[in-house]
MARBA-3410 file (N, C-alpha, C, O; in Angstrom, 1 decimal):
105
22.4,-0.4,-32.3,21.0,-0.2,-31.9,20.8,-0.6,-30.5,21.3,-1.7,-30.1 ~ 20.1,0.2,-29.8,19.8,-0.1,-28.4,18.4,-0.6,-28.3,17.4,0.2,-28.2 ~ 18.2,-1.9,-28.2,16.8,-2.5,-28.2,16.3,-2.3,-26.8,17.0,-2.3,-25.8 ~ 15.0,-2.0,-26.7,14.3,-1.7,-25.5,13.1,-2.7,-25.4,12.1,-2.5,-26.2 ~ 13.1,-3.6,-24.5,12.0,-4.5,-24.4,11.1,-4.0,-23.2,11.5,-4.2,-22.0
10.0,-3.4,-23.6,9.2,-2.7,-22.6,8.6,-3.7,-21.5,8.7,-3.4,-20.3 ~ 8.2,-4.9,-22.0,7.6,-5.8,-21.0,8.7,-6.3,-20.0,8.4,-6.4,-18.8 ~ 9.9,-6.6,-20.5,11.0,-7.1,-19.6,11.4,-5.9,-18.7,11.6,-6.2,-17.5 ~ 11.5,-4.7,-19.2,11.9,-3.6,-18.4,10.8,-3.3,-17.3,11.1,-3.0,-16.2 ~ 9.5,-3.4,-17.7,8.4,-3.2,-16.8,8.4,-4.2,-15.7,8.2,-3.8,-14.5
8.7,-5.4,-16.0,8.8,-6.5,-15.0,9.9,-6.3,-14.1,9.8,-6.6,-12.9 ~ 11.1,-5.8,-14.6,12.2,-5.6,-13.8,12.0,-4.4,-12.8,12.3,-4.5,-11.7 ~ 11.3,-3.4,-13.3,10.9,-2.2,-12.5,10.0,-2.7,-11.4,10.1,-2.3,-10.2 ~ 9.0,-3.5,-11.8,8.0,-4.0,-10.8,8.7,-4.8,-9.7,8.4,-4.6,-8.5 ~ 9.6,-5.6,-10.1,10.4,-6.4,-9.1,11.2,-5.5,-8.2,11.3,-5.8,-7.0
11.8,-4.5,-8.8,12.6,-3.5,-7.9,11.7,-2.8,-7.0,12.1,-2.6,-5.8 ~ 10.5,-2.4,-7.4,9.6,-1.7,-6.5,9.1,-2.6,-5.3,9.1,-2.2,-4.2 ~ 8.9,-3.9,-5.7,8.4,-4.9,-4.7,9.6,-5.1,-3.7,9.3,-5.2,-2.5 ~ 10.8,-5.2,-4.2,11.9,-5.4,-3.3,12.1,-4.3,-2.4,12.3,-4.4,-1.2 ~ 12.0,-3.0,-2.9,12.2,-1.8,-2.1,11.0,-1.8,-1.0,11.3,-1.5,0.1
9.8,-2.1,-1.4,8.7,-2.0,-0.5,8.9,-3.1,0.6,8.5,-2.8,1.8 ~ 9.4,-4.2,0.2,9.6,-5.3,1.2,10.6,-4.9,2.2,10.5,-5.1,3.4 ~ 11.7,-4.3,1.8,12.8,-3.9,2.7,12.4,-2.9,3.7,12.8,-2.9,4.8 ~ 11.5,-1.9,3.2,11.2,-0.8,4.1,9.8,-0.9,4.7,9.2,0.0,5.2 ~ 9.2,-2.1,4.6,7.8,-2.3,5.0,7.5,-1.8,6.5,6.6,-1.1,6.7
8.4,-2.2,7.4,8.2,-1.8,8.8,8.3,-0.3,8.9,7.5,0.4,9.7 ~ 9.3,0.3,8.3,9.5,1.7,8.3,8.3,2.5,7.7,7.8,3.5,8.2 ~ 7.8,1.9,6.6,6.6,2.5,5.9,5.4,2.5,6.8,4.6,3.4,6.9 ~ 5.2,1.4,7.5,4.1,1.2,8.5,4.2,2.2,9.6,3.2,2.8,10.0 ~ 5.4,2.4,10.1,5.6,3.4,11.2,5.3,4.8,10.7,4.7,5.6,11.4
5.8,5.2,9.5,5.5,6.5,8.9,4.0,6.7,8.7,3.5,7.8,9.0 ~ 3.3,5.7,8.2,1.9,5.8,8.0,1.2,6.0,9.4,0.2,6.8,9.4 ~ 1.6,5.2,10.4,0.9,5.4,11.7,1.1,6.8,12.2,0.1,7.4,12.7 ~ 2.3,7.4,12.1,2.5,8.7,12.6,1.7,9.7,11.8,1.1,10.6,12.4 ~ 1.7,9.6,10.5,1.0,10.5,9.6,-0.5,10.4,9.9,-1.2,11.5,9.9
-1.1,9.2,10.1,-2.5,9.1,10.3,-2.9,9.7,11.7,-3.9,10.4,11.8 ~ -2.0,9.5,12.7,-2.3,10.1,14.0,-2.2,11.6,14.0,-3.0,12.3,14.6 ~ -1.3,12.1,13.2,-1.1,13.6,13.1,-2.3,14.2,12.4,-2.7,15.3,12.6 ~ -3.0,13.4,11.5,-4.1,13.9,10.8,-5.4,13.5,11.5,-6.5,13.7,11.0 ~ -5.3,13.1,12.8,-6.4,12.7,13.6,-7.3,11.6,13.0,-8.5,11.6,13.0
-6.6,10.6,12.4,-7.2,9.4,11.9,-6.7,8.3,12.7,-5.7,7.7,12.3 ~ -7.5,7.9,13.7,-7.0,6.8,14.6,-7.3,5.4,14.1,-8.1,4.7,14.8 ~ -6.8,5.1,13.0,-7.1,3.8,12.4,-5.8,2.9,12.3,-4.7,3.4,12.2 ~ -6.0,1.6,12.4,-4.9,0.7,12.1,-5.0,0.3,10.6,-6.1,0.1,10.1 ~ -3.8,0.4,10.0,-3.8,0.0,8.6,-2.8,-1.2,8.4,-1.9,-1.3,9.3
-2.9,-1.9,7.4,-2.1,-3.1,7.1,-1.5,-3.0,5.7,-2.2,-2.6,4.8 ~ -0.2,-3.2,5.6,0.4,-3.2,4.3,0.8,-4.6,3.9,1.3,-5.4,4.7 ~ 0.6,-5.0,2.6,0.9,-6.3,2.1,1.7,-6.1,0.8,1.2,-5.4,-0.1 ~ 2.8,-6.7,0.7,3.6,-6.7,-0.6,3.4,-8.1,-1.2,4.0,-9.1,-0.7 ~ 2.6,-8.2,-2.2,2.4,-9.5,-2.9,3.6,-9.9,-3.8,4.3,-9.0,-4.2
3.7,-11.2,-4.1,4.8,-11.6,-4.9,4.6,-11.4,-6.4,5.5,-11.4,-7.2 ~ 3.4,-11.0,-6.8,3.1,-10.7,-8.2,1.8,-10.0,-8.3,1.1,-9.7,-7.3 ~ 1.3,-9.7,-9.5,0.1,-9.0,-9.7,0.3,-7.6,-10.1,1.5,-7.1,-10.1 ~ -0.7,-6.8,-10.3,-0.5,-5.4,-10.7,-0.4,-4.4,-9.6,-0.2,-3.3,-9.8 ~ -0.6,-4.9,-8.4,-0.4,-4.0,-7.2,1.0,-4.3,-6.6,1.3,-5.4,-6.2
1.8,-3.3,-6.4,3.1,-3.4,-5.7,2.8,-3.6,-4.2,3.5,-4.4,-3.6 ~ 1.9,-2.8,-3.7,1.6,-2.7,-2.3,0.1,-2.6,-2.1,-0.5,-1.8,-2.7 ~ -0.4,-3.4,-1.2,-1.8,-3.3,-0.8,-1.9,-2.8,0.6,-1.2,-3.2,1.5 ~ -2.8,-1.8,0.7,-3.1,-1.2,2.0,-4.5,-1.7,2.5,-5.4,-1.6,1.7 ~ -4.6,-2.2,3.7,-5.8,-2.7,4.2,-6.2,-2.0,5.4,-5.4,-1.7,6.3
-7.5,-1.7,5.6,-8.1,-1.0,6.8,-9.6,-1.3,6.7,-10.2,-1.4,5.7 ~ -10.1,-1.3,7.9,-11.6,-1.5,8.0,-12.2,-0.1,8.1,-12.2,0.5,9.2 ~ -12.6,0.4,6.9,-13.1,1.8,6.8,-14.2,1.9,5.9,-14.5,1.0,5.1 ~ -14.9,3.1,6.0,-15.9,3.4,5.0,-15.3,4.2,3.8,-14.1,4.5,3.9 ~ -16.1,4.5,2.8,-15.5,5.2,1.7,-14.9,6.6,2.0,-13.9,6.9,1.4
-15.5,7.3,2.9,-15.0,8.6,3.2,-13.7,8.5,3.9,-12.7,9.2,3.6 ~ -13.6,7.6,4.8,-12.3,7.3,5.5,-11.2,6.8,4.5,-10.0,7.2,4.7 ~ -11.6,6.0,3.6,-10.7,5.5,2.5,-10.1,6.7,1.8,-8.9,6.7,1.5 ~ -10.9,7.7,1.4,-10.4,8.9,0.7,-9.4,9.6,1.6,-8.4,10.1,1.1 ~ -9.7,9.8,2.9,-8.8,10.5,3.8,-7.5,9.7,3.9,-6.4,10.3,3.9
-7.5,8.4,4.0,-6.3,7.6,4.2,-5.5,7.7,2.9,-4.2,7.9,3.0 ~ -6.1,7.7,1.7,-5.3,7.9,0.5,-4.6,9.2,0.4,-3.4,9.2,0.0 ~ -5.2,10.2,0.9,-4.6,11.5,0.9,-3.3,11.5,1.8,-2.3,12.1,1.4 ~ -3.5,10.9,3.0,-2.4,11.0,4.0,-1.3,10.0,3.6,-0.1,10.4,3.7 ~ -1.6,8.8,3.2,-0.6,7.7,3.0,-0.1,7.7,1.6,1.1,7.2,1.4
-0.8,8.1,0.6,-0.4,7.9,-0.8,1.0,8.5,-1.1,1.8,7.8,-1.7 ~ 1.2,9.7,-0.7,2.5,10.4,-0.9,3.6,9.7,-0.2,4.8,9.6,-0.7 ~ 3.4,9.2,1.0,4.4,8.5,1.8,4.8,7.2,1.0,6.0,6.9,0.9 ~ 3.8,6.5,0.5,4.1,5.2,-0.2,4.9,5.5,-1.5,5.9,4.9,-1.7 ~ 4.4,6.5,-2.3,5.1,6.8,-3.5,6.5,7.2,-3.3,7.4,6.8,-4.0
6.7,8.1,-2.3,8.1,8.6,-2.1,9.0,7.5,-1.5,10.1,7.5,-1.9 ~ 8.5,6.7,-0.6,9.3,5.7,0.0,9.7,4.6,-1.0,10.8,4.1,-0.9 ~ 8.8,4.2,-1.9,9.1,3.1,-2.8,9.8,3.7,-4.1,10.5,2.9,-4.7 ~ 9.6,5.0,-4.4,10.2,5.6,-5.5,9.3,5.7,-6.8,9.8,5.8,-7.9 ~ 8.1,5.6,-6.6,7.1,5.7,-7.7,6.8,7.2,-8.0,6.6,7.9,-7.0
6.8,7.5,-9.2,6.5,8.9,-9.6,5.0,9.1,-9.4,4.6,10.2,-8.9 ~ 4.2,8.2,-9.9,2.8,8.2,-9.7,2.3,6.9,-9.2,3.1,5.9,-9.3 ~ 1.2,6.9,-8.6,0.7,5.6,-8.1,-0.8,5.6,-8.3,-1.5,6.6,-8.4 ~ -1.3,4.4,-8.4,-2.8,4.2,-8.5,-3.3,3.8,-7.2,-2.7,3.0,-6.5 ~ -4.4,4.3,-6.8,-5.2,3.8,-5.6,-6.5,3.4,-6.1,-7.2,4.1,-6.9
-6.9,2.2,-5.7,-8.3,1.8,-6.0,-8.8,1.0,-4.9,-8.1,0.3,-4.1 ~ -10.1,1.0,-4.8,-10.8,0.3,-3.7,-10.9,-1.2,-4.0,-11.1,-1.6,-5.2 ~ -10.7,-2.0,-3.0,-10.9,-3.4,-3.1,-11.9,-3.8,-2.1,-12.1,-3.2,-1.0 ~ -12.6,-4.9,-2.3,-13.6,-5.3,-1.4,-13.0,-6.5,-0.6,-12.4,-7.4,-1.2 ~ -13.2,-6.5,0.7,-12.7,-7.5,1.5,-13.6,-7.8,2.7,-14.6,-7.0,2.9
-13.4,-8.8,3.4,-14.2,-9.1,4.6,-13.2,-9.5,5.7,-12.1,-9.9,5.5 ~ -13.7,-9.3,6.9,-12.9,-9.6,8.1,-13.7,-10.5,9.1,-14.9,-10.3,9.3 ~ -13.0,-11.4,9.6,-13.6,-12.2,10.7,-13.0,-11.8,12.0,-11.8,-11.5,12.1 ~ -13.7,-11.9,13.1,-13.3,-11.5,14.4,-13.1,-12.7,15.2,-14.1,-13.3,15.6 ~ -11.9,-13.1,15.6,-11.6,-14.3,16.3,-12.2,-14.2,17.8,-12.4,-15.2,18.4
-12.4,-12.9,18.2,-12.9,-12.8,19.6,-14.4,-12.8,19.7,-15.0,-12.8,20.8 ~ -15.1,-12.8,18.5,-16.5,-12.8,18.5,-17.0,-14.2,18.9,-16.6,-15.2,18.3 ~ -17.8,-14.3,19.9,-18.3,-15.6,20.4,-19.8,-15.9,19.9,-20.4,-16.8,20.4 ~ -20.3,-15.0,19.0,-21.6,-15.3,18.5,-21.5,-16.5,17.6,-20.7,-16.6,16.7 ~ -22.4,-17.5,17.7,-22.4,-18.6,16.9,-22.8,-18.4,15.5,-22.8,-19.3,14.6
END
């Protein structure tokens, strides 16, 4: 009998995806930059590979919802192909940014 432990296998797959994403992170960022510029989207984006959680890779950018949709279209396939995911989820997260150059008290 070939026992299959779905939870263990899922965690192993997740670790493998994280490892792959970590190894190619700089290359992934370069590909995203080129693809965004080619699509006339002059934005800086940030990629983060967390050590755990349900997100393999987090993409950050200071954008509005319309820009977020455009970025997903351009970068989603690059990320899935590069990491080896057949499908991927994209979801919006809420964040805030502070500007170190802002001199306003």
